[in-house]
mmCIF file of the N, C-alpha and C atoms, coordinates in Angstrom:
data_MODEL
# 
_entry.id   MODEL 
# 
loop_
_atom_site.group_PDB 
_atom_site.id 
_atom_site.type_symbol 
_atom_site.label_atom_id 
_atom_site.label_alt_id 
_atom_site.label_comp_id 
_atom_site.label_asym_id 
_atom_site.label_entity_id 
_atom_site.label_seq_id 
_atom_site.pdbx_PDB_ins_code 
_atom_site.Cartn_x 
_atom_site.Cartn_y 
_atom_site.Cartn_z 
_atom_site.occupancy 
_atom_site.B_iso_or_equiv 
_atom_site.pdbx_formal_charge 
_atom_site.auth_seq_id 
_atom_site.auth_comp_id 
_atom_site.auth_asym_id 
_atom_site.auth_atom_id 
_atom_site.pdbx_PDB_model_num 
ATOM 1   N N  . MET A 1 1  ? 45.571 -25.612 108.614 1.00 0.00 ? 1  MET A N  1 
ATOM 2   C CA . MET A 1 1  ? 45.273 -24.204 108.738 1.00 0.00 ? 1  MET A CA 1 
ATOM 3   C C  . MET A 1 1  ? 45.405 -23.563 107.360 1.00 0.00 ? 1  MET A C  1 
ATOM 4   N N  . GLY A 1 2  ? 44.500 -22.701 107.007 1.00 0.00 ? 2  GLY A N  1 
ATOM 5   C CA . GLY A 1 2  ? 44.549 -22.002 105.734 1.00 0.00 ? 2  GLY A CA 1 
ATOM 6   C C  . GLY A 1 2  ? 44.869 -20.526 105.921 1.00 0.00 ? 2  GLY A C  1 
ATOM 7   N N  . TYR A 1 3  ? 45.301 -19.900 104.860 1.00 0.00 ? 3  TYR A N  1 
ATOM 8   C CA . TYR A 1 3  ? 45.601 -18.476 104.870 1.00 0.00 ? 3  TYR A CA 1 
ATOM 9   C C  . TYR A 1 3  ? 44.797 -17.800 103.771 1.00 0.00 ? 3  TYR A C  1 
ATOM 10  N N  . ILE A 1 4  ? 44.076 -16.762 104.127 1.00 0.00 ? 4  ILE A N  1 
ATOM 11  C CA . ILE A 1 4  ? 43.293 -15.994 103.162 1.00 0.00 ? 4  ILE A CA 1 
ATOM 12  C C  . ILE A 1 4  ? 44.171 -14.884 102.596 1.00 0.00 ? 4  ILE A C  1 
ATOM 13  N N  . THR A 1 5  ? 44.127 -14.704 101.288 1.00 0.00 ? 5  THR A N  1 
ATOM 14  C CA . THR A 1 5  ? 44.871 -13.629 100.634 1.00 0.00 ? 5  THR A CA 1 
ATOM 15  C C  . THR A 1 5  ? 44.017 -13.076 99.501  1.00 0.00 ? 5  THR A C  1 
ATOM 16  N N  . ARG A 1 6  ? 44.261 -11.859 99.100  1.00 0.00 ? 6  ARG A N  1 
ATOM 17  C CA . ARG A 1 6  ? 43.503 -11.237 98.021  1.00 0.00 ? 6  ARG A CA 1 
ATOM 18  C C  . ARG A 1 6  ? 44.333 -11.208 96.746  1.00 0.00 ? 6  ARG A C  1 
ATOM 19  N N  . VAL A 1 7  ? 43.640 -11.301 95.639  1.00 0.00 ? 7  VAL A N  1 
ATOM 20  C CA . VAL A 1 7  ? 44.284 -11.195 94.338  1.00 0.00 ? 7  VAL A CA 1 
ATOM 21  C C  . VAL A 1 7  ? 44.460 -9.706  94.044  1.00 0.00 ? 7  VAL A C  1 
ATOM 22  N N  . GLN A 1 8  ? 45.648 -9.325  93.636  1.00 0.00 ? 8  GLN A N  1 
ATOM 23  C CA . GLN A 1 8  ? 45.923 -7.943  93.258  1.00 0.00 ? 8  GLN A CA 1 
ATOM 24  C C  . GLN A 1 8  ? 46.147 -7.885  91.755  1.00 0.00 ? 8  GLN A C  1 
ATOM 25  N N  . VAL A 1 9  ? 45.694 -6.798  91.129  1.00 0.00 ? 9  VAL A N  1 
ATOM 26  C CA . VAL A 1 9  ? 45.824 -6.644  89.683  1.00 0.00 ? 9  VAL A CA 1 
ATOM 27  C C  . VAL A 1 9  ? 46.530 -5.327  89.396  1.00 0.00 ? 9  VAL A C  1 
ATOM 28  N N  . ILE A 1 10 ? 47.524 -5.396  88.524  1.00 0.00 ? 10 ILE A N  1 
ATOM 29  C CA . ILE A 1 10 ? 48.234 -4.204  88.055  1.00 0.00 ? 10 ILE A CA 1 
ATOM 30  C C  . ILE A 1 10 ? 47.804 -3.974  86.611  1.00 0.00 ? 10 ILE A C  1 
ATOM 31  N N  . GLU A 1 11 ? 47.241 -2.784  86.346  1.00 0.00 ? 11 GLU A N  1 
ATOM 32  C CA . GLU A 1 11 ? 46.837 -2.410  84.991  1.00 0.00 ? 11 GLU A CA 1 
ATOM 33  C C  . GLU A 1 11 ? 48.006 -1.701  84.319  1.00 0.00 ? 11 GLU A C  1 
ATOM 34  N N  . ARG A 1 12 ? 48.472 -2.242  83.214  1.00 0.00 ? 12 ARG A N  1 
ATOM 35  C CA . ARG A 1 12 ? 49.583 -1.660  82.467  1.00 0.00 ? 12 ARG A CA 1 
ATOM 36  C C  . ARG A 1 12 ? 49.058 -0.693  81.405  1.00 0.00 ? 12 ARG A C  1 
ATOM 37  N N  . ALA A 1 13 ? 49.900 0.199   80.929  1.00 0.00 ? 13 ALA A N  1 
ATOM 38  C CA . ALA A 1 13 ? 49.514 1.214   79.946  1.00 0.00 ? 13 ALA A CA 1 
ATOM 39  C C  . ALA A 1 13 ? 49.082 0.590   78.619  1.00 0.00 ? 13 ALA A C  1 
ATOM 40  N N  . ASN A 1 14 ? 49.640 -0.542  78.237  1.00 0.00 ? 14 ASN A N  1 
ATOM 41  C CA . ASN A 1 14 ? 49.330 -1.171  76.958  1.00 0.00 ? 14 ASN A CA 1 
ATOM 42  C C  . ASN A 1 14 ? 48.121 -2.112  77.055  1.00 0.00 ? 14 ASN A C  1 
ATOM 43  N N  . ASN A 1 15 ? 47.252 -1.870  78.028  1.00 0.00 ? 15 ASN A N  1 
ATOM 44  C CA . ASN A 1 15 ? 46.035 -2.664  78.233  1.00 0.00 ? 15 ASN A CA 1 
ATOM 45  C C  . ASN A 1 15 ? 46.337 -4.099  78.665  1.00 0.00 ? 15 ASN A C  1 
ATOM 46  N N  . ASN A 1 16 ? 47.500 -4.314  79.222  1.00 0.00 ? 16 ASN A N  1 
ATOM 47  C CA . ASN A 1 16 ? 47.910 -5.624  79.719  1.00 0.00 ? 16 ASN A CA 1 
ATOM 48  C C  . ASN A 1 16 ? 47.752 -5.623  81.237  1.00 0.00 ? 16 ASN A C  1 
ATOM 49  N N  . ARG A 1 17 ? 47.244 -6.721  81.787  1.00 0.00 ? 17 ARG A N  1 
ATOM 50  C CA . ARG A 1 17 ? 47.078 -6.822  83.240  1.00 0.00 ? 17 ARG A CA 1 
ATOM 51  C C  . ARG A 1 17 ? 47.952 -7.926  83.803  1.00 0.00 ? 17 ARG A C  1 
ATOM 52  N N  . GLN A 1 18 ? 48.473 -7.701  84.997  1.00 0.00 ? 18 GLN A N  1 
ATOM 53  C CA . GLN A 1 18 ? 49.206 -8.722  85.728  1.00 0.00 ? 18 GLN A CA 1 
ATOM 54  C C  . GLN A 1 18 ? 48.500 -8.963  87.050  1.00 0.00 ? 18 GLN A C  1 
ATOM 55  N N  . PHE A 1 19 ? 48.358 -10.236 87.400  1.00 0.00 ? 19 PHE A N  1 
ATOM 56  C CA . PHE A 1 19 ? 47.709 -10.618 88.644  1.00 0.00 ? 19 PHE A CA 1 
ATOM 57  C C  . PHE A 1 19 ? 48.772 -11.089 89.626  1.00 0.00 ? 19 PHE A C  1 
ATOM 58  N N  . TYR A 1 20 ? 48.635 -10.675 90.877  1.00 0.00 ? 20 TYR A N  1 
ATOM 59  C CA . TYR A 1 20 ? 49.587 -11.034 91.924  1.00 0.00 ? 20 TYR A CA 1 
ATOM 60  C C  . TYR A 1 20 ? 48.866 -11.744 93.060  1.00 0.00 ? 20 TYR A C  1 
ATOM 61  N N  . PHE A 1 21 ? 49.495 -12.786 93.573  1.00 0.00 ? 21 PHE A N  1 
ATOM 62  C CA . PHE A 1 21 ? 49.004 -13.517 94.728  1.00 0.00 ? 21 PHE A CA 1 
ATOM 63  C C  . PHE A 1 21 ? 50.100 -13.426 95.784  1.00 0.00 ? 21 PHE A C  1 
ATOM 64  N N  . ILE A 1 22 ? 49.766 -12.913 96.935  1.00 0.00 ? 22 ILE A N  1 
ATOM 65  C CA . ILE A 1 22 ? 50.744 -12.755 98.010  1.00 0.00 ? 22 ILE A CA 1 
ATOM 66  C C  . ILE A 1 22 ? 50.771 -14.023 98.864  1.00 0.00 ? 22 ILE A C  1 
ATOM 67  N N  . CYS A 1 23 ? 51.962 -14.517 99.123  1.00 0.00 ? 23 CYS A N  1 
ATOM 68  C CA . CYS A 1 23 ? 52.137 -15.669 100.007 1.00 0.00 ? 23 CYS A CA 1 
ATOM 69  C C  . CYS A 1 23 ? 52.449 -15.128 101.407 1.00 0.00 ? 23 CYS A C  1 
ATOM 70  N N  . PRO A 1 24 ? 51.586 -15.378 102.381 1.00 0.00 ? 24 PRO A N  1 
ATOM 71  C CA . PRO A 1 24 ? 51.838 -14.882 103.735 1.00 0.00 ? 24 PRO A CA 1 
ATOM 72  C C  . PRO A 1 24 ? 53.171 -15.411 104.289 1.00 0.00 ? 24 PRO A C  1 
ATOM 73  N N  . ALA A 1 25 ? 53.866 -14.568 105.024 1.00 0.00 ? 25 ALA A N  1 
ATOM 74  C CA . ALA A 1 25 ? 55.179 -14.918 105.560 1.00 0.00 ? 25 ALA A CA 1 
ATOM 75  C C  . ALA A 1 25 ? 55.178 -16.219 106.371 1.00 0.00 ? 25 ALA A C  1 
ATOM 76  N N  . PRO A 1 26 ? 54.191 -16.469 107.253 1.00 0.00 ? 26 PRO A N  1 
ATOM 77  C CA . PRO A 1 26 ? 54.226 -17.732 108.008 1.00 0.00 ? 26 PRO A CA 1 
ATOM 78  C C  . PRO A 1 26 ? 54.165 -18.958 107.099 1.00 0.00 ? 26 PRO A C  1 
ATOM 79  N N  . LEU A 1 27 ? 53.407 -18.864 106.017 1.00 0.00 ? 27 LEU A N  1 
ATOM 80  C CA . LEU A 1 27 ? 53.312 -19.974 105.071 1.00 0.00 ? 27 LEU A CA 1 
ATOM 81  C C  . LEU A 1 27 ? 54.636 -20.164 104.335 1.00 0.00 ? 27 LEU A C  1 
ATOM 82  N N  . ALA A 1 28 ? 55.232 -19.067 103.863 1.00 0.00 ? 28 ALA A N  1 
ATOM 83  C CA . ALA A 1 28 ? 56.524 -19.137 103.169 1.00 0.00 ? 28 ALA A CA 1 
ATOM 84  C C  . ALA A 1 28 ? 57.605 -19.698 104.086 1.00 0.00 ? 28 ALA A C  1 
ATOM 85  N N  . GLN A 1 29 ? 57.586 -19.299 105.343 1.00 0.00 ? 29 GLN A N  1 
ATOM 86  C CA . GLN A 1 29 ? 58.574 -19.806 106.296 1.00 0.00 ? 29 GLN A CA 1 
ATOM 87  C C  . GLN A 1 29 ? 58.367 -21.290 106.565 1.00 0.00 ? 29 GLN A C  1 
ATOM 88  N N  . ALA A 1 30 ? 57.115 -21.723 106.694 1.00 0.00 ? 30 ALA A N  1 
ATOM 89  C CA . ALA A 1 30 ? 56.825 -23.136 106.938 1.00 0.00 ? 30 ALA A CA 1 
ATOM 90  C C  . ALA A 1 30 ? 57.270 -23.995 105.752 1.00 0.00 ? 30 ALA A C  1 
ATOM 91  N N  . LEU A 1 31 ? 57.194 -23.432 104.547 1.00 0.00 ? 31 LEU A N  1 
ATOM 92  C CA . LEU A 1 31 ? 57.610 -24.149 103.339 1.00 0.00 ? 31 LEU A CA 1 
ATOM 93  C C  . LEU A 1 31 ? 59.092 -23.966 103.027 1.00 0.00 ? 31 LEU A C  1 
ATOM 94  N N  . GLU A 1 32 ? 59.778 -23.176 103.842 1.00 0.00 ? 32 GLU A N  1 
ATOM 95  C CA . GLU A 1 32 ? 61.197 -22.864 103.653 1.00 0.00 ? 32 GLU A CA 1 
ATOM 96  C C  . GLU A 1 32 ? 61.459 -22.308 102.248 1.00 0.00 ? 32 GLU A C  1 
ATOM 97  N N  . MET A 1 33 ? 60.579 -21.406 101.813 1.00 0.00 ? 33 MET A N  1 
ATOM 98  C CA . MET A 1 33 ? 60.734 -20.788 100.496 1.00 0.00 ? 33 MET A CA 1 
ATOM 99  C C  . MET A 1 33 ? 61.856 -19.763 100.529 1.00 0.00 ? 33 MET A C  1 
ATOM 100 N N  . GLU A 1 34 ? 62.478 -19.551 99.380  1.00 0.00 ? 34 GLU A N  1 
ATOM 101 C CA . GLU A 1 34 ? 63.587 -18.618 99.277  1.00 0.00 ? 34 GLU A CA 1 
ATOM 102 C C  . GLU A 1 34 ? 63.310 -17.579 98.195  1.00 0.00 ? 34 GLU A C  1 
ATOM 103 N N  . LYS A 1 35 ? 63.887 -16.413 98.353  1.00 0.00 ? 35 LYS A N  1 
ATOM 104 C CA . LYS A 1 35 ? 63.746 -15.346 97.372  1.00 0.00 ? 35 LYS A CA 1 
ATOM 105 C C  . LYS A 1 35 ? 64.243 -15.824 96.006  1.00 0.00 ? 35 LYS A C  1 
ATOM 106 N N  . GLY A 1 36 ? 63.452 -15.569 94.964  1.00 0.00 ? 36 GLY A N  1 
ATOM 107 C CA . GLY A 1 36 ? 63.842 -15.937 93.614  1.00 0.00 ? 36 GLY A CA 1 
ATOM 108 C C  . GLY A 1 36 ? 63.513 -17.371 93.230  1.00 0.00 ? 36 GLY A C  1 
ATOM 109 N N  . GLU A 1 37 ? 62.981 -18.134 94.153  1.00 0.00 ? 37 GLU A N  1 
ATOM 110 C CA . GLU A 1 37 ? 62.644 -19.528 93.873  1.00 0.00 ? 37 GLU A CA 1 
ATOM 111 C C  . GLU A 1 37 ? 61.520 -19.600 92.837  1.00 0.00 ? 37 GLU A C  1 
ATOM 112 N N  . GLU A 1 38 ? 61.642 -20.526 91.895  1.00 0.00 ? 38 GLU A N  1 
ATOM 113 C CA . GLU A 1 38 ? 60.609 -20.712 90.886  1.00 0.00 ? 38 GLU A CA 1 
ATOM 114 C C  . GLU A 1 38 ? 59.556 -21.681 91.389  1.00 0.00 ? 38 GLU A C  1 
ATOM 115 N N  . VAL A 1 39 ? 58.296 -21.351 91.086  1.00 0.00 ? 39 VAL A N  1 
ATOM 116 C CA . VAL A 1 39 ? 57.184 -22.228 91.430  1.00 0.00 ? 39 VAL A CA 1 
ATOM 117 C C  . VAL A 1 39 ? 56.304 -22.397 90.194  1.00 0.00 ? 39 VAL A C  1 
ATOM 118 N N  . GLU A 1 40 ? 55.498 -23.428 90.203  1.00 0.00 ? 40 GLU A N  1 
ATOM 119 C CA . GLU A 1 40 ? 54.608 -23.730 89.081  1.00 0.00 ? 40 GLU A CA 1 
ATOM 120 C C  . GLU A 1 40 ? 53.175 -23.816 89.603  1.00 0.00 ? 40 GLU A C  1 
ATOM 121 N N  . TRP A 1 41 ? 52.253 -23.096 88.949  1.00 0.00 ? 41 TRP A N  1 
ATOM 122 C CA . TRP A 1 41 ? 50.838 -23.155 89.298  1.00 0.00 ? 41 TRP A CA 1 
ATOM 123 C C  . TRP A 1 41 ? 50.188 -24.227 88.445  1.00 0.00 ? 41 TRP A C  1 
ATOM 124 N N  . VAL A 1 42 ? 49.460 -25.154 89.062  1.00 0.00 ? 42 VAL A N  1 
ATOM 125 C CA . VAL A 1 42 ? 48.755 -26.210 88.342  1.00 0.00 ? 42 VAL A CA 1 
ATOM 126 C C  . VAL A 1 42 ? 47.268 -26.100 88.690  1.00 0.00 ? 42 VAL A C  1 
ATOM 127 N N  . ILE A 1 43 ? 46.438 -25.968 87.659  1.00 0.00 ? 43 ILE A N  1 
ATOM 128 C CA . ILE A 1 43 ? 44.998 -25.850 87.870  1.00 0.00 ? 43 ILE A CA 1 
ATOM 129 C C  . ILE A 1 43 ? 44.385 -27.244 87.853  1.00 0.00 ? 43 ILE A C  1 
ATOM 130 N N  . GLU A 1 44 ? 43.802 -27.641 88.978  1.00 0.00 ? 44 GLU A N  1 
ATOM 131 C CA . GLU A 1 44 ? 43.127 -28.934 89.053  1.00 0.00 ? 44 GLU A CA 1 
ATOM 132 C C  . GLU A 1 44 ? 41.667 -28.793 88.647  1.00 0.00 ? 44 GLU A C  1 
ATOM 133 N N  . ASP A 1 45 ? 41.017 -27.743 89.117  1.00 0.00 ? 45 ASP A N  1 
ATOM 134 C CA . ASP A 1 45 ? 39.655 -27.407 88.719  1.00 0.00 ? 45 ASP A CA 1 
ATOM 135 C C  . ASP A 1 45 ? 39.438 -25.929 89.048  1.00 0.00 ? 45 ASP A C  1 
ATOM 136 N N  . ARG A 1 46 ? 38.228 -25.423 88.868  1.00 0.00 ? 46 ARG A N  1 
ATOM 137 C CA . ARG A 1 46 ? 37.975 -23.989 89.065  1.00 0.00 ? 46 ARG A CA 1 
ATOM 138 C C  . ARG A 1 46 ? 38.137 -23.533 90.516  1.00 0.00 ? 46 ARG A C  1 
ATOM 139 N N  . GLU A 1 47 ? 38.196 -24.449 91.440  1.00 0.00 ? 47 GLU A N  1 
ATOM 140 C CA . GLU A 1 47 ? 38.324 -24.104 92.857  1.00 0.00 ? 47 GLU A CA 1 
ATOM 141 C C  . GLU A 1 47 ? 39.645 -24.537 93.479  1.00 0.00 ? 47 GLU A C  1 
ATOM 142 N N  . THR A 1 48 ? 40.485 -25.248 92.711  1.00 0.00 ? 48 THR A N  1 
ATOM 143 C CA . THR A 1 48 ? 41.717 -25.793 93.271  1.00 0.00 ? 48 THR A CA 1 
ATOM 144 C C  . THR A 1 48 ? 42.914 -25.472 92.388  1.00 0.00 ? 48 THR A C  1 
ATOM 145 N N  . ILE A 1 49 ? 43.858 -24.746 92.962  1.00 0.00 ? 49 ILE A N  1 
ATOM 146 C CA . ILE A 1 49 ? 45.128 -24.458 92.292  1.00 0.00 ? 49 ILE A CA 1 
ATOM 147 C C  . ILE A 1 49 ? 46.224 -25.032 93.177  1.00 0.00 ? 49 ILE A C  1 
ATOM 148 N N  . VAL A 1 50 ? 47.121 -25.797 92.579  1.00 0.00 ? 50 VAL A N  1 
ATOM 149 C CA . VAL A 1 50 ? 48.221 -26.416 93.321  1.00 0.00 ? 50 VAL A CA 1 
ATOM 150 C C  . VAL A 1 50 ? 49.504 -25.668 92.980  1.00 0.00 ? 50 VAL A C  1 
ATOM 151 N N  . LEU A 1 51 ? 50.259 -25.331 93.988  1.00 0.00 ? 51 LEU A N  1 
ATOM 152 C CA . LEU A 1 51 ? 51.543 -24.665 93.802  1.00 0.00 ? 51 LEU A CA 1 
ATOM 153 C C  . LEU A 1 51 ? 52.634 -25.721 93.933  1.00 0.00 ? 51 LEU A C  1 
ATOM 154 N N  . LYS A 1 52 ? 53.394 -25.943 92.861  1.00 0.00 ? 52 LYS A N  1 
ATOM 155 C CA . LYS A 1 52 ? 54.463 -26.941 92.870  1.00 0.00 ? 52 LYS A CA 1 
ATOM 156 C C  . LYS A 1 52 ? 55.822 -26.252 92.814  1.00 0.00 ? 52 LYS A C  1 
ATOM 157 N N  . ARG A 1 53 ? 56.815 -26.959 93.293  1.00 0.00 ? 53 ARG A N  1 
ATOM 158 C CA . ARG A 1 53 ? 58.189 -26.481 93.270  1.00 0.00 ? 53 ARG A CA 1 
ATOM 159 C C  . ARG A 1 53 ? 58.993 -27.415 92.375  1.00 0.00 ? 53 ARG A C  1 
ATOM 160 N N  . PRO A 1 54 ? 59.032 -27.125 91.067  1.00 0.00 ? 54 PRO A N  1 
ATOM 161 C CA . PRO A 1 54 ? 59.721 -28.033 90.144  1.00 0.00 ? 54 PRO A CA 1 
ATOM 162 C C  . PRO A 1 54 ? 61.211 -28.129 90.455  1.00 0.00 ? 54 PRO A C  1 
ATOM 163 N N  . GLY A 1 55 ? 61.725 -29.359 90.423  1.00 0.00 ? 55 GLY A N  1 
ATOM 164 C CA . GLY A 1 55 ? 63.149 -29.572 90.651  1.00 0.00 ? 55 GLY A CA 1 
ATOM 165 C C  . GLY A 1 55 ? 63.593 -29.368 92.076  1.00 0.00 ? 55 GLY A C  1 
ATOM 166 N N  . GLN A 1 56 ? 62.664 -29.131 92.980  1.00 0.00 ? 56 GLN A N  1 
ATOM 167 C CA . GLN A 1 56 ? 63.003 -28.874 94.378  1.00 0.00 ? 56 GLN A CA 1 
ATOM 168 C C  . GLN A 1 56 ? 63.254 -30.190 95.098  1.00 0.00 ? 56 GLN A C  1 
ATOM 169 N N  . LYS A 1 57 ? 64.308 -30.242 95.862  1.00 0.00 ? 57 LYS A N  1 
ATOM 170 C CA . LYS A 1 57 ? 64.577 -31.424 96.684  1.00 0.00 ? 57 LYS A CA 1 
ATOM 171 C C  . LYS A 1 57 ? 63.627 -31.409 97.873  1.00 0.00 ? 57 LYS A C  1 
ATOM 172 N N  . LYS A 1 58 ? 63.119 -32.576 98.226  1.00 0.00 ? 58 LYS A N  1 
ATOM 173 C CA . LYS A 1 58 ? 62.238 -32.672 99.387  1.00 0.00 ? 58 LYS A CA 1 
ATOM 174 C C  . LYS A 1 58 ? 63.068 -32.525 100.652 1.00 0.00 ? 58 LYS A C  1 
ATOM 175 N N  . ARG A 1 59 ? 62.458 -31.920 101.684 1.00 0.00 ? 59 ARG A N  1 
ATOM 176 C CA . ARG A 1 59 ? 63.165 -31.712 102.947 1.00 0.00 ? 59 ARG A CA 1 
ATOM 177 C C  . ARG A 1 59 ? 62.615 -32.657 104.002 1.00 0.00 ? 59 ARG A C  1 
ATOM 178 N N  . VAL A 1 60 ? 63.523 -33.252 104.751 1.00 0.00 ? 60 VAL A N  1 
ATOM 179 C CA . VAL A 1 60 ? 63.150 -34.113 105.863 1.00 0.00 ? 60 VAL A CA 1 
ATOM 180 C C  . VAL A 1 60 ? 63.861 -33.566 107.082 1.00 0.00 ? 60 VAL A C  1 
ATOM 181 N N  . ARG A 1 61 ? 63.084 -33.005 108.009 1.00 0.00 ? 61 ARG A N  1 
ATOM 182 C CA . ARG A 1 61 ? 63.628 -32.426 109.241 1.00 0.00 ? 61 ARG A CA 1 
ATOM 183 C C  . ARG A 1 61 ? 64.793 -31.472 108.984 1.00 0.00 ? 61 ARG A C  1 
ATOM 184 N N  . GLY A 1 62 ? 64.575 -30.545 108.020 1.00 0.00 ? 62 GLY A N  1 
ATOM 185 C CA . GLY A 1 62 ? 65.563 -29.511 107.761 1.00 0.00 ? 62 GLY A CA 1 
ATOM 186 C C  . GLY A 1 62 ? 66.685 -29.909 106.827 1.00 0.00 ? 62 GLY A C  1 
ATOM 187 N N  . LYS A 1 63 ? 66.722 -31.165 106.355 1.00 0.00 ? 63 LYS A N  1 
ATOM 188 C CA . LYS A 1 63 ? 67.775 -31.613 105.445 1.00 0.00 ? 63 LYS A CA 1 
ATOM 189 C C  . LYS A 1 63 ? 67.185 -31.907 104.086 1.00 0.00 ? 63 LYS A C  1 
ATOM 190 N N  . ALA A 1 64 ? 67.898 -31.548 103.015 1.00 0.00 ? 64 ALA A N  1 
ATOM 191 C CA . ALA A 1 64 ? 67.429 -31.817 101.663 1.00 0.00 ? 64 ALA A CA 1 
ATOM 192 C C  . ALA A 1 64 ? 67.532 -33.305 101.360 1.00 0.00 ? 64 ALA A C  1 
ATOM 193 N N  . LYS A 1 65 ? 66.525 -33.820 100.680 1.00 0.00 ? 65 LYS A N  1 
ATOM 194 C CA . LYS A 1 65 ? 66.496 -35.236 100.312 1.00 0.00 ? 65 LYS A CA 1 
ATOM 195 C C  . LYS A 1 65 ? 65.972 -35.330 98.892  1.00 0.00 ? 65 LYS A C  1 
ATOM 196 N N  . GLU A 1 66 ? 66.614 -36.134 98.050  1.00 0.00 ? 66 GLU A N  1 
ATOM 197 C CA . GLU A 1 66 ? 66.141 -36.327 96.683  1.00 0.00 ? 66 GLU A CA 1 
ATOM 198 C C  . GLU A 1 66 ? 64.767 -36.975 96.725  1.00 0.00 ? 66 GLU A C  1 
ATOM 199 N N  . SER A 1 67 ? 63.837 -36.505 95.850  1.00 0.00 ? 67 SER A N  1 
ATOM 200 C CA . SER A 1 67 ? 62.530 -37.136 95.773  1.00 0.00 ? 67 SER A CA 1 
ATOM 201 C C  . SER A 1 67 ? 62.648 -38.463 95.032  1.00 0.00 ? 67 SER A C  1 
ATOM 202 N N  . ARG A 1 68 ? 61.649 -39.290 95.119  1.00 0.00 ? 68 ARG A N  1 
ATOM 203 C CA . ARG A 1 68 ? 61.667 -40.620 94.540  1.00 0.00 ? 68 ARG A CA 1 
ATOM 204 C C  . ARG A 1 68 ? 61.755 -40.582 93.009  1.00 0.00 ? 68 ARG A C  1 
ATOM 205 N N  . ASP A 1 69 ? 61.233 -39.514 92.377  1.00 0.00 ? 69 ASP A N  1 
ATOM 206 C CA . ASP A 1 69 ? 61.270 -39.437 90.911  1.00 0.00 ? 69 ASP A CA 1 
ATOM 207 C C  . ASP A 1 69 ? 62.564 -38.800 90.422  1.00 0.00 ? 69 ASP A C  1 
ATOM 208 N N  . GLY A 1 70 ? 63.545 -38.642 91.285  1.00 0.00 ? 70 GLY A N  1 
ATOM 209 C CA . GLY A 1 70 ? 64.858 -38.115 90.904  1.00 0.00 ? 70 GLY A CA 1 
ATOM 210 C C  . GLY A 1 70 ? 64.953 -36.613 90.895  1.00 0.00 ? 70 GLY A C  1 
ATOM 211 N N  . LYS A 1 71 ? 63.920 -35.930 91.343  1.00 0.00 ? 71 LYS A N  1 
ATOM 212 C CA . LYS A 1 71 ? 63.926 -34.458 91.354  1.00 0.00 ? 71 LYS A CA 1 
ATOM 213 C C  . LYS A 1 71 ? 64.244 -33.934 92.725  1.00 0.00 ? 71 LYS A C  1 
# 
C-alpha cells in the first residue's frame, strides 16, 4: 500500500527555500518511528527516493535486533 503526500515549500526572507515531506501517521506508526529520529534520504534515480534509518536496530516482532552489518 502506498501513501500520497504533497511537497511543501517554505520561502525564507533571505531567498532560501526549505522543502518538507510529511510522513502520514499510519506509515510512521507501522515503521515505529519516534520523534526526533534521524533519517537519511538516498536518491536512486529521478523517480525513486529511499528513506533509511542510519544506525537503527532492526525490529523483529516488536523487539530490537542488531542488523547483520553491526548497525
